[in-house]
N, C-alpha and C positions, 0 to 999 in steps of 0.2 A: 489401576492402570500401570503397565510395565514401562520401563524407561524408553523402550523403542517406540511404543505407541505415544508416549508423551512427547518425545522428541519430534515425531512426525507432526503432532498438533502444534508444537511450539514453532516448528519450521514454517508452517503456514501463516502463523500469527506474525512472526518476524518479517516474513516476506511482505505481509500486508503493511507493516510499518513503513517500508520504503515506498510502497505503492500509494498508501494514503498520504504520505508527505508530498509525493509528486502531484497527486490530484488536488490536494489542498493548495499547493503553491501555484498550480496551473490556474485554479479559479481566481487567484489574485493577479494572474497575468505576469508574474515575475519568475526569475530564475530560482533554482533550488540550491541552497547552500548546505554545508554539513551542519550548521547551527540549526537550520530549519528541520533537518532530518532528526537531530538529536532531541529537539523539542518534542517532536511527535513521539520519539522513542521513550522519552521520560514518561509521557502519559501512558503509552502502551505497557511499559514495564510495571508501572504502578497497578494497572488493571490486571495484568497476568500474575503479579505477586499478591495473590488474594490474601495471604496471611501476614503480609508485610514483614517477612523475615529476611528480605534482601536477597532471596534466591528463588528462582522459578523452577518448580519440580512437581511431581505428581500430587503432592499434598495440596498444592494450590488448586488443582483441578477438582479435587474433592470439596474443598471449601467453596468453590463457585457452585458446585452442584447443590450443596446445602443452602447456599444463599438463594439460588434460583427456586428451590423447593419452598423456602420460607416466603419468598415474594408471591409465589402462586397461592400458598396456603393463607389467604387473607384473614380467615377467622382464627388462625393459629391452633387448630385442633389436631394437627399432626397428620392430616389426610387432605388430599386434593379432590374436591367434589367435581361433578361434571360442570356445575355452573362456574366454579373457579377456573377450571381448565378452559372453558369457553371464553371467559373474560380475558384470560391470559392470551389466548389466540387472537381475540379481537384487538387487543392492545398491540400485539405484534404487527398485525395487519395495518393498523393505523399508523404505526411507526414507519412501516415500509412505504405506505402511500405518501407520508410526509417527506421521506427521503427522495422518493421518485419525483415529487413536485419541486423539491429543492434542486435536484440535479437538472430538471427541465428548465428551471429558471436560470441556473447558471450557464447551461448551454446557450440559451437565448442571449444572455449578456455577452458571452464570448463571441458569439456570432456577430453581434452588433459592434463589438470592439474591432473584430477582424475586418469587417466591412469599412468601418471608419478609417482604419489604417491603409486599406486599399484605396479608398476614395480620397486621394491626396489633395485634390483641388476642391473638395467639398461640394461637388456638383449634385450629389445624390445618386450618382451612377458610377460604375467602374469602367473606364475605357480600356482599349487593348494596350495602350501605352502604359497605363498604370499597372495592368496585369503583368506586362513584360518587365517593368521596373521591379515588381515584387519577386518575380522568378529570378531575375539577376541578382537581387539582394540575397535571396535564399541560396543561390549558388555560391556566392561569395562566402557566406557563413559556413556552408558545408565544406568548402575547400580549406578554410582555416581550421576546421575541426577534425581533419583527417588524422592528425598525429595521434598515435596511440589508440586508434579505434579498435574496439574488441568485438564488434559485430554482435552475434547472438549470445555472447557470454556476459553481457553487461548487467543482466538481472538474474543471474543464477540463483535459484532459491531451492526450496524443498529440504528433505531430511539431510542431504549431504551438507548444506550450509550449516544447519543447526548442529549436526554432529561435530562440525569444525568449530562452532562456537563453544561447544562443551569440551574445552581443551584437555581437561583431565579425565574425560570419559566416565564421570560418576553419575550421569543421568540428570544432573541439575545444571541450571545456567545461572551463574553469579552475575551481578551488575557489570563487573569488569569484562566478563565474557560476552555479555549482551552488547556492550558498548563497542567492543572490539569487532564483533560481527557486523554491527551497524556501520562502522567506519569502513570496513572491508567492502561492504555492499555499496556504500557511496562511491568508493574509489573505482569500483567496476562500472558504475553508471557514468562517472566523470571521465568520458572517453579520452579527452585531450589533456586531463590532469591539471586543469587550470583552477580547481577548487570551486567551480560553479557548474551545475548541471543545466544545460540550456534546453530550449524547447525541442530541438532536434535530438538531443541526447535523451530527453524524456521519452520521445516517441520511439526511439531505438530500444530503450529499456523496456517499455511496455510491450512492443512487438516481440522482443526476445523472451520475455516472461510468458506471454500467451503461447508462443511456439513451444516453449519447454513444457508448459502445463498440458498442451495438446498432445505432445509426444508421450508424456507419462501416462495420460488417460488412455491413449491408444495402446500403449504397451500393457496396461492392466487389462484392457478389454480382450486383447489377443491371448492372454494366458488362459 
């Protein structure tokens, strides 16, 4: 794998570091801090640094390929049989289904929490007055968060960000470079610079990332 291809792979992974931290924190219903994002980054870097040499580079990709092959080659004969390949596929499908079920359960929990917050008098229903109060509170928060808003640039990802992380241009990402990129990513999400990424800022960050990925996908398709 050449350095350009590796950086593209690493870019997507680092972008997901921020996204996963956001999703994880949203499941808990709290705001996202730099400490939360760094905690997720610690786990992500450890996974990407497959040979544990403190640097993410193309060698790690090869180590992961070998590990994946060894995991599929359950009898250790150096070859993957059709039965082993099918077993690996079924295991992946089972993990996907478990993740879908977990996401569905979390969505149900979040919906129940949102309803409970709206139903301020505990009547079991949401009145027009309660809806209006929620809109008014949301408007107040949005007004306070206007300072420093960066719109669609809050979640800039992709190869450009990873190339910026690789500050010396050697095709490898050190832990210091990784942490610096993570902190820069958090600063872009933290639109008002208060050290906390709120629910509104999380939504703006997700929308910006989706828009960027869509634009890149359309650009590739038009080539």
